[in-house]
BAMI-584227 format. One line per field, with one value per residue (C-alpha): residue number from 1; residue in three letters; x, y, z. Coordinates in pm, 1 decimal, m for minus. Each point is the difference from the previous one (the first is absolute). Example, Ala and Ser with C-alpha at 12.3 -4.5 7.8 and 13.67 -1.06 7.14 Angstrom:
2
lumdo: [1  2]
fiba: [ALA  SER]
x: [1230.0  137.0]
y: [m450.0  344.0]
z: [780.0  m66.0]
end
This chain:
473
lumdo: [1  2  3  4  5  6  7  8  9  10  11  12  13  14  15  16  17  18  19  20  21  22  23  24  25  26  27  28  29  30  31  32  33  34  35  36  37  38  39  40  41  42  43  44  45  46  47  48  49  50  51  52  53  54  55  56  57  58  59  60  61  62  63  64  65  66  67  68  69  70  71  72  73  74  75  76  77  78  79  80  81  82  83  84  85  86  87  88  89  90  91  92  93  94  95  96  97  98  99  100  101  102  103  104  105  106  107  108  109  110  111  112  113  114  115  116  117  118  119  120  121  122  123  124  125  126  127  128  129  130  131  132  133  134  135  136  137  138  139  140  141  142  143  144  145  146  147  148  149  150  151  152  153  154  155  156  157  158  159  160  161  162  163  164  165  166  167  168  169  170  171  172  173  174  175  176  177  178  179  180  181  182  183  184  185  186  187  188  189  190  191  192  193  194  195  196  197  198  199  200  201  202  203  204  205  206  207  208  209  210  211  212  213  214  215  216  217  218  219  220  221  222  223  224  225  226  227  228  229  230  231  232  233  234  235  236  237  238  239  240  241  242  243  244  245  246  247  248  249  250  251  252  253  254  255  256  257  258  259  260  261  262  263  264  265  266  267  268  269  270  271  272  273  274  275  276  277  278  279  280  281  282  283  284  285  286  287  288  289  290  291  292  293  294  295  296  297  298  299  300  301  302  303  304  305  306  307  308  309  310  311  312  313  314  315  316  317  318  319  320  321  322  323  324  325  326  327  328  329  330  331  332  333  334  335  336  337  338  339  340  341  342  343  344  345  346  347  348  349  350  351  352  353  354  355  356  357  358  359  360  361  362  363  364  365  366  367  368  369  370  371  372  373  374  375  376  377  378  379  380  381  382  383  384  385  386  387  388  389  390  391  392  393  394  395  396  397  398  399  400  401  402  403  404  405  406  407  408  409  410  411  412  413  414  415  416  417  418  419  420  421  422  423  424  425  426  427  428  429  430  431  432  433  434  435  436  437  438  439  440  441  442  443  444  445  446  447  448  449  450  451  452  453  454  455  456  457  458  459  460  461  462  463  464  465  466  467  468  469  470  471  472  473]
fiba: [MET  ASN  GLN  GLY  THR  ASN  VAL  SER  VAL  THR  LEU  PRO  LYS  ASN  GLU  HIS  ASP  SER  SER  GLU  SER  PRO  ILE  ILE  VAL  GLY  LEU  ASP  ILE  GLY  THR  THR  LYS  ILE  ALA  ALA  ILE  ALA  GLY  ARG  LYS  ASN  GLU  PHE  GLY  LYS  LEU  GLU  ILE  LEU  GLY  PHE  GLY  ARG  ALA  ASN  SER  ASN  GLY  VAL  GLN  HIS  GLY  GLN  VAL  LEU  ASN  ILE  ASP  GLN  THR  ILE  LYS  ALA  ILE  GLN  GLN  ALA  LEU  LEU  ASN  CYS  ALA  GLU  SER  ASN  PRO  ASP  LEU  GLU  ILE  ASN  GLU  VAL  TYR  VAL  GLY  VAL  ALA  GLY  HIS  HIS  ILE  LYS  SER  LEU  GLN  THR  ARG  GLY  ASP  ILE  VAL  ARG  GLN  ASP  PRO  GLU  ILE  GLU  ILE  LYS  GLN  HIS  GLU  ILE  ASP  GLN  LEU  VAL  GLU  ASN  GLN  ARG  LYS  THR  PHE  ILE  PRO  ALA  GLY  ASP  GLN  ILE  ILE  ASP  VAL  ILE  ALA  GLN  ASP  PHE  HIS  VAL  ASP  ASN  PHE  GLN  ASN  ILE  LYS  ASP  PRO  VAL  GLY  TYR  ASN  GLY  VAL  LYS  VAL  GLY  ALA  ASN  PHE  HIS  ILE  ILE  THR  GLY  ASP  ARG  ASN  ALA  ILE  ARG  ASN  ILE  ASN  ARG  ALA  VAL  GLU  ARG  SER  GLY  LEU  ARG  THR  LYS  ASP  LEU  VAL  LEU  GLN  PRO  LEU  ALA  SER  SER  SER  ALA  VAL  MET  GLY  ASP  ILE  ASP  MET  GLU  ALA  GLY  VAL  ALA  ILE  LEU  ASP  ILE  GLY  GLY  GLY  THR  SER  ASP  LEU  ALA  VAL  PHE  TYR  GLU  GLY  THR  LEU  ARG  HIS  THR  ALA  VAL  ILE  PRO  PHE  GLY  GLY  GLU  ASN  ILE  THR  ASN  ASP  ILE  ARG  MET  GLY  LEU  GLY  VAL  LEU  LYS  SER  GLN  ALA  GLU  ALA  MET  LYS  VAL  GLN  PHE  GLY  SER  ALA  ILE  ALA  SER  GLU  ALA  LYS  ALA  ASN  ALA  PHE  ILE  THR  ILE  PRO  GLY  LEU  LYS  GLY  MET  PRO  ALA  LYS  GLU  ILE  SER  VAL  LYS  ASN  LEU  ALA  ASN  ILE  ILE  GLN  ALA  ARG  MET  GLY  GLU  ILE  LEU  ASP  PHE  VAL  THR  TYR  HIS  LEU  LYS  GLN  VAL  GLY  MET  ASP  ASN  ARG  ALA  LEU  ASN  GLY  GLY  ILE  ILE  LEU  THR  GLY  GLY  GLY  SER  GLN  LEU  ASN  HIS  LEU  LEU  GLN  LEU  THR  GLU  TYR  ILE  THR  GLY  LEU  SER  ALA  ARG  ILE  GLY  LEU  PRO  THR  GLU  HIS  LEU  ALA  PRO  ASN  HIS  ILE  ASP  GLU  LEU  ARG  LYS  PRO  MET  TYR  SER  THR  CYS  ILE  GLY  LEU  ILE  LEU  LYS  GLY  TYR  SER  ASP  TYR  GLU  ASN  LYS  ARG  LYS  GLU  PHE  ASP  SER  ARG  PHE  LYS  LYS  VAL  HIS  VAL  PRO  GLU  THR  LEU  LYS  SER  GLY  THR  MET  VAL  ALA  GLU  THR  ALA  ALA  PHE  ALA  THR  THR  ASP  MET  VAL  ASP  THR  LYS  LYS  ARG  LYS  GLY  LEU  ASN  ASN  PHE  TRP  ASP  LYS  PHE  LYS  ASP  GLY  ILE  ILE  ASP  LEU  PHE  LYS  GLU  GLU  GLY  ASP  MET  GLU  ILE  LYS]
x: [m2653.5  363.2  m17.2  104.4  66.1  m33.7  97.4  m65.0  143.3  m70.9  205.2  m11.6  m210.7  72.1  m153.3  m53.1  m220.8  m329.5  m53.0  303.7  m66.0  206.6  217.4  m91.9  239.2  m126.5  244.9  m118.0  207.2  m102.4  112.5  165.8  66.7  17.0  m124.7  2.2  m216.8  m27.6  m301.6  m201.9  m345.0  m11.6  m272.3  m215.7  10.4  228.8  324.7  324.2  280.0  305.0  227.1  19.2  241.4  m5.6  219.2  m9.5  m161.9  184.2  m107.1  m375.5  m201.2  m375.2  m27.3  172.2  336.5  206.4  355.8  5.4  359.7  m53.6  m328.2  165.0  266.6  m266.4  m209.1  303.1  91.9  m351.6  m0.7  345.4  m120.6  m306.6  214.6  236.4  m294.6  m77.1  269.3  m246.7  m196.1  23.7  m154.3  m91.7  m341.8  m154.9  m323.1  58.4  m218.2  m35.1  m99.4  85.6  m139.8  m40.0  m266.6  m352.7  m326.3  m318.4  m335.4  m125.9  m280.6  29.9  m227.8  22.3  m285.9  3.8  m53.2  m214.0  m194.8  m111.7  354.6  124.3  252.4  357.1  306.4  175.7  m282.9  55.0  374.7  m69.6  m231.5  275.1  263.3  m217.1  27.8  373.5  m85.7  m161.9  129.4  238.9  217.5  321.8  297.1  m204.9  m51.0  m255.7  129.9  m309.0  m366.2  m223.3  m360.0  m227.2  m333.6  m154.5  m338.9  m162.2  m290.3  m230.0  167.5  223.5  268.9  116.6  326.2  86.6  m197.6  156.1  m285.8  m267.4  m189.4  m61.0  40.5  227.1  250.8  181.5  161.2  110.1  378.2  258.5  299.4  333.6  255.0  351.3  265.3  176.3  346.8  m47.7  m107.1  293.3  240.9  m151.9  36.3  356.9  104.3  m157.7  138.9  350.4  m7.7  m11.8  m377.6  m281.7  m320.9  m304.2  m273.6  m69.1  m212.8  m137.6  155.1  m314.9  m175.8  287.3  m8.1  m378.0  9.0  247.1  m193.2  m368.8  m233.0  m326.9  m200.3  178.8  m78.0  m365.8  m36.2  172.6  347.4  267.9  366.2  253.9  358.9  226.7  337.4  316.1  m72.6  m375.9  m312.6  m217.6  m374.6  m220.3  m373.9  m204.2  m377.3  m232.9  289.8  145.5  264.0  m171.2  282.9  378.5  203.0  359.2  42.4  329.3  119.0  155.6  242.6  284.6  m205.8  m53.1  372.9  89.1  m254.5  166.8  344.4  m90.6  m231.0  237.7  331.5  145.8  163.5  m225.4  123.4  m71.6  m348.2  m73.7  122.4  m205.8  m311.2  27.9  93.9  m184.4  m248.5  m375.8  m274.0  m199.4  176.1  m228.1  125.9  361.4  121.0  68.6  300.1  172.9  312.5  251.8  359.9  195.2  380.0  173.4  226.9  368.2  m8.4  m328.0  m240.8  m266.8  m350.6  m318.8  m302.7  m348.7  m193.4  m312.9  142.8  102.2  m356.7  m146.2  205.2  m98.1  m367.9  m6.7  136.0  m196.7  m313.8  67.3  31.9  m324.9  m177.4  88.7  m149.7  m324.7  m11.4  41.1  m262.7  m250.2  80.1  m113.1  m289.8  159.7  m48.0  m44.2  m341.4  139.7  336.5  m102.9  348.6  154.6  358.6  291.3  338.6  309.3  351.2  294.6  m162.7  m298.0  206.8  m8.1  m134.9  m364.6  m50.0  m313.8  m163.0  87.8  m134.7  m331.4  m31.8  64.3  m181.9  m279.9  76.8  123.1  366.4  238.6  353.1  19.9  259.2  83.2  m36.9  m324.2  172.8  325.6  68.4  95.7  354.2  155.8  206.7  m202.2  172.3  m201.6  m327.8  52.8  m227.8  299.1  15.0  m364.1  93.2  252.1  m245.9  m272.3  222.3  50.0  m379.0  m43.3  237.6  m200.7  m324.1  145.3  126.7  m326.6  m215.4  242.2  40.5  374.9  228.2  210.0  287.9  m144.2  318.9  m2.2  288.2  m11.8  107.8  m30.3  m61.1  347.4  58.2  107.3  m351.4  m178.7  m132.2  256.6  289.6  111.1  281.5  279.9  m43.2  m365.9  52.7  266.0  m245.7  m7.3  m288.5  m61.3  239.3  146.3  362.8  261.5  227.8  289.8  m223.7  m175.9  334.9  95.8  m325.5  30.7  162.6  m248.2  m297.1  151.0  12.3  m355.8  m152.0  200.2  m153.1  m366.6  m220.7  m371.9  m182.3  m320.2  82.0  m238.1  186.8  284.4  173.0  140.5  331.0  115.6  367.1]
y: [12509.4  m26.8  219.9  349.1  318.0  80.2  261.9  149.5  246.6  229.0  63.3  231.8  m68.6  3.6  303.0  m197.5  m267.2  115.4  m341.3  45.1  37.3  21.5  m285.4  m112.9  m211.2  m217.1  m79.8  m261.5  27.7  m325.8  m201.4  m265.9  167.3  338.6  14.1  291.5  m6.7  279.3  6.9  213.3  m48.0  m69.8  108.1  m293.9  102.9  m289.1  36.4  m50.4  m87.3  214.7  m96.8  m263.1  m62.3  m150.5  m60.5  m173.6  220.0  90.9  245.4  m60.1  m202.9  m58.1  258.4  275.9  160.5  m50.9  32.9  291.4  m51.4  m366.8  84.8  273.2  m242.7  m253.6  266.2  125.6  m353.9  m65.3  334.3  m72.5  m335.0  171.4  266.0  m263.1  m179.2  325.4  274.1  253.7  16.1  307.8  m43.8  316.4  48.1  m303.9  m135.8  m178.1  m284.0  m61.8  m296.0  m145.8  m58.3  373.2  45.1  68.1  112.4  175.2  93.8  360.6  196.6  353.4  259.8  345.5  247.5  160.1  373.8  m41.2  m328.3  82.8  m26.8  m346.6  m154.0  47.5  m217.9  264.8  m26.6  m376.1  57.7  245.8  m250.8  m263.2  247.5  97.4  m357.2  43.7  216.9  m299.9  m57.0  m296.7  m124.9  188.8  m144.0  m111.1  171.5  m40.8  m193.2  1.6  105.5  m218.3  93.3  m304.3  138.5  345.9  148.8  316.3  121.4  m306.1  m200.6  m273.4  m236.8  222.4  m106.2  339.5  309.4  232.2  145.3  m39.8  294.7  35.3  194.2  m247.4  m251.9  m249.5  m341.6  m288.9  m21.7  m266.8  171.3  m183.7  105.0  m106.4  64.3  329.1  m136.1  m307.6  220.3  234.3  m296.2  m102.4  350.9  31.4  m330.2  99.5  354.8  m104.9  m249.2  299.2  m0.2  243.2  m120.2  102.0  m177.6  m284.8  m297.6  m268.6  m324.6  m220.7  261.4  m6.1  m380.0  2.7  227.0  m238.3  m324.8  88.3  160.7  191.3  m324.2  m114.7  329.3  m18.0  m363.9  59.8  m133.9  m20.4  41.0  m169.1  100.0  m243.8  169.5  m79.5  194.9  52.9  m101.4  286.5  m18.5  225.3  m60.7  142.7  m8.7  165.6  176.3  165.0  m74.1  m118.1  m107.9  m28.1  m182.7  m104.7  m353.5  m21.0  m327.9  m86.8  m230.1  85.2  m128.3  m333.0  m24.4  74.8  m257.5  m261.9  104.4  m32.4  m299.6  m212.4  132.9  114.4  314.4  282.1  m34.0  m376.0  67.6  244.1  m243.1  m288.0  218.8  109.8  m338.4  m254.2  193.7  m58.7  199.2  m319.4  m267.2  m281.2  59.2  m76.6  m359.9  m150.2  m200.3  291.5  145.3  275.4  m70.1  310.2  m45.4  56.1  300.0  m45.9  m377.5  m20.7  m277.0  70.2  84.6  m153.0  227.8  m144.5  172.1  m65.9  192.4  283.1  23.3  m7.1  308.0  187.5  m85.5  120.5  345.5  41.3  m105.4  276.5  259.6  m117.5  6.8  370.5  44.2  m166.1  219.8  322.4  m103.9  m68.6  335.6  185.1  m233.5  m151.9  m375.7  m249.8  147.0  350.5  m78.2  m179.9  56.6  m195.6  52.4  87.0  m105.2  184.2  81.3  m237.6  m208.2  m87.8  m253.1  m270.1  m334.0  m71.4  349.8  54.9  m309.7  105.9  351.3  m131.4  m241.9  261.8  300.4  m173.1  221.1  m97.8  86.9  62.5  128.6  363.8  58.7  345.7  m132.4  178.9  338.2  m112.2  24.1  m337.2  m128.9  82.1  m246.8  m250.3  114.2  323.9  m190.0  m146.4  115.0  134.3  292.1  104.0  294.2  140.9  m27.6  154.9  297.1  67.2  m11.9  240.7  243.6  m22.5  55.4  324.5  98.5  m72.5  169.4  294.2  m49.7  64.7  219.7  m195.9  112.7  100.3  m108.9  m374.1  m211.5  m290.3  m323.7  m340.8  m337.9  m162.0  m337.4  m137.7  61.3  m173.8  m352.4  m264.1  224.4  171.5  226.4  m174.6  203.5  m97.9  m367.0  m19.7  104.2  m259.9  m115.6  219.3  m51.0  266.4  m112.9  256.3  m24.0  m171.1  m263.1  m58.9  m58.7  m252.0  m190.6  m31.6  m344.1  m114.9  101.4  m148.3  m330.2  46.7  84.5  m235.7  m305.4  103.2  m288.4  m37.8  m28.3  m133.4  m340.3  m284.1  m179.3  10.9  260.8  294.8  171.3  344.8  80.8]
z: [m725.9  29.4  291.5  48.4  m185.4  m368.6  m255.9  m349.5  m253.8  m298.9  m311.7  m302.1  m325.1  m371.6  m175.3  m321.3  152.6  149.7  158.3  226.7  371.4  322.7  116.1  350.2  207.5  285.4  278.0  249.1  319.2  160.5  297.3  m215.7  m335.1  m168.7  m358.0  m244.3  m313.6  m256.6  m231.1  m235.2  m156.2  m371.5  m243.4  113.1  365.7  98.0  195.1  m188.4  240.9  m73.9  288.7  273.1  288.4  346.8  303.5  337.3  263.3  317.8  267.7  m40.7  251.3  m9.3  m277.1  198.4  m76.9  316.9  m133.6  m244.5  m122.0  m87.6  m168.7  m207.9  m123.1  m99.9  m177.9  m189.0  m106.4  m131.0  m183.1  m143.8  m134.0  m143.4  m167.5  m141.8  m157.3  m184.8  1.2  m145.9  327.1  222.0  342.9  192.4  163.5  161.7  140.4  329.6  118.9  370.1  218.9  339.9  347.2  60.0  m272.0  128.2  m155.7  109.3  m149.5  m8.0  m160.2  m132.7  m162.4  m152.3  m47.9  m343.7  m56.4  m313.2  m24.5  m354.5  m135.5  m88.6  237.7  m126.0  52.6  211.9  257.3  27.4  35.2  283.2  169.9  m8.6  117.4  299.1  127.3  42.5  303.1  171.9  353.2  21.0  288.5  75.8  m183.4  m301.8  m333.2  m277.2  m299.7  m220.3  m4.4  m216.6  m76.0  14.0  m117.9  m29.9  82.7  m133.8  215.4  23.9  m276.2  142.3  m131.5  m285.2  m165.1  m154.6  107.3  m259.8  m208.1  270.0  151.5  371.2  321.9  178.7  m131.2  219.8  11.1  215.3  19.0  71.9  160.5  16.4  261.7  93.0  260.7  m69.4  78.9  m219.6  m291.0  63.3  m23.0  m333.3  m139.5  126.5  m159.2  m330.7  m5.7  107.4  m287.0  m234.9  m59.7  79.0  165.8  m203.4  197.7  242.3  m106.0  231.3  m119.7  m1.3  m213.6  m249.2  m12.3  m39.7  m302.9  m166.1  44.9  m24.6  m251.3  10.8  1.6  316.9  176.9  m95.8  104.1  333.3  64.4  269.5  m99.8  228.9  m75.4  186.1  29.7  189.4  318.9  m2.6  m189.8  m122.6  m51.9  m214.0  m38.1  m288.9  m35.9  m251.1  m166.2  311.5  261.9  318.2  227.2  30.0  262.3  69.0  134.8  196.5  m155.2  m335.6  m175.4  238.5  293.8  m176.5  m73.2  363.9  122.4  m222.3  118.9  366.3  m32.2  m205.9  130.3  m334.6  m135.0  m115.8  m357.3  12.6  137.9  m283.9  m264.7  142.2  22.7  m362.6  m150.7  212.9  213.9  0.4  171.6  67.3  204.0  m120.4  m355.3  100.9  m21.8  339.4  m130.4  m172.7  159.3  m70.3  101.1  100.9  m20.9  333.5  54.4  91.9  28.6  190.7  m104.0  m259.4  120.6  m138.1  m24.3  m43.8  m279.4  206.7  297.3  m231.6  m131.7  352.9  94.0  m316.0  38.0  361.4  m85.3  m323.9  185.1  253.6  m277.7  m159.8  337.4  18.0  m347.4  109.7  310.0  m199.9  m254.9  278.5  160.1  m312.7  m79.0  m309.2  m35.3  m281.4  m83.0  m50.3  m160.4  m316.5  m139.4  288.1  114.5  m226.4  138.8  m115.9  120.4  26.1  274.0  m220.1  m197.5  270.0  m118.1  95.7  144.6  m207.7  147.4  356.4  m64.8  m129.8  291.5  272.5  m148.7  m188.5  m301.9  m344.3  m50.0  m287.6  m48.7  m110.6  m271.3  m140.9  m357.0  m88.0  m17.6  m164.3  m371.5  m155.7  m58.8  336.6  201.2  202.7  319.5  m3.8  m7.3  347.7  285.7  196.3  m245.3  40.6  223.0  m250.4  m288.4  217.4  83.3  m368.8  m47.1  292.6  m167.7  m320.7  187.3  137.2  m344.2  m183.6  264.4  28.6  373.8  m16.1  m206.2  m250.3  m217.6  m338.5  m181.6  m64.4  m120.2  m246.4  170.9  m168.1  160.7  33.3  m163.3  340.1  135.9  m284.3  38.8  83.7  103.0  317.0  113.7  186.7  318.6  22.6  m78.1  270.1  273.8  278.6  216.8  300.6  288.1  220.0  3.1  m98.5  m304.7  177.3  154.6  m332.5  m173.3  262.2  m47.2  m378.5  11.4  262.0  m212.2  m314.3  184.0  130.4  m338.1  m221.2  161.4  m15.6  m115.3  m48.4  333.8  m136.9  m146.0  63.8  278.6  242.8  214.0  m193.8  56.0  m110.7  31.3]
end
């Protein structure tokens, strides 16, 4: 997961086309970037991307909105870029995804006794059962974000996926309840609403990412989804078609970047660039005689960075994140015998070289990268198929799940919006293409570093030649 908060939207439909459906917009308010994606399902059930914009994120740390004003400016910039990619878009109501250190979860069990056991169970009874769980006692200062039914039981019949249509005296279920800090959630809502949007619902970010990168087969086989974002890494575990566990691991890509910055004595922006371009999650895969030369600032001598040392730092922090994953899987009794689907890595941090091999070595589970391509219609720009956009795509899918299951009220008037040429394969809007790698310097500082980074990037050469020390200037 790029980490943090997320959003989605509905738009009006064309009366002359019965296949038209609402437009949902996902807005991922992460620690390092904010991305806005607008999409709508076509007649084949695939998502057509109708708008796309992004901006550097400021004011968000570890997935939490700390500076509301800075966050609002970043949201508005991402929405502006999205609107410029398709001027026909109108963004009003939104789904908001949530993540961060403050997220917790608990398991409960609830039942209701029915007045007439001879009558088939109706959907409104299940809705009431779920709603009753929102009265569960939670610590002061927290609030319930979502209540997810895991499996139902009707009288003596257990492990029922959908009890509607059954007969019985008592119907109940096991529930996974997700809670968050009330103040953190209030900050998210304030940032969204002051950006000119209305919050329609909150969605746990790892659940959004999961829906984007896995299918029904994965859920049945048993799978763990690890969304490695900027501020945190989010874990969701599915087994036998139901959600079994969620957890927030308090480390992400920003922690790796800061480790590099401190360990190698470089700027944060340099650390990020080195991590992305030359980083490896397994130190033994890095050449011992490969070096990166960082030009000195203001007449200071250049600094040589060992690619091996860079990989050692990355492996140490990624190993810590994966140790947390192993711990959580053991806590819920899910190991390599239960999770036949292995681990799916997604989010911006999943793109590190050799991360799959490290994941398999530490967890003992097979691993693959989760891309949101399964749900996308063809002929969209390759940028949207990257794992860092899994949360946005998942938020759109969440909106459609609500729409198709009539869980939310949607505007009955839908507007015709076409896929812009700029979002078709091979092209991209200028604002999106200009997005820089994640560093937290302000605009004035960034402008002053332009010449420095031109010098740094212009001299990049291949690190992995057969022999000799390598130099990147």
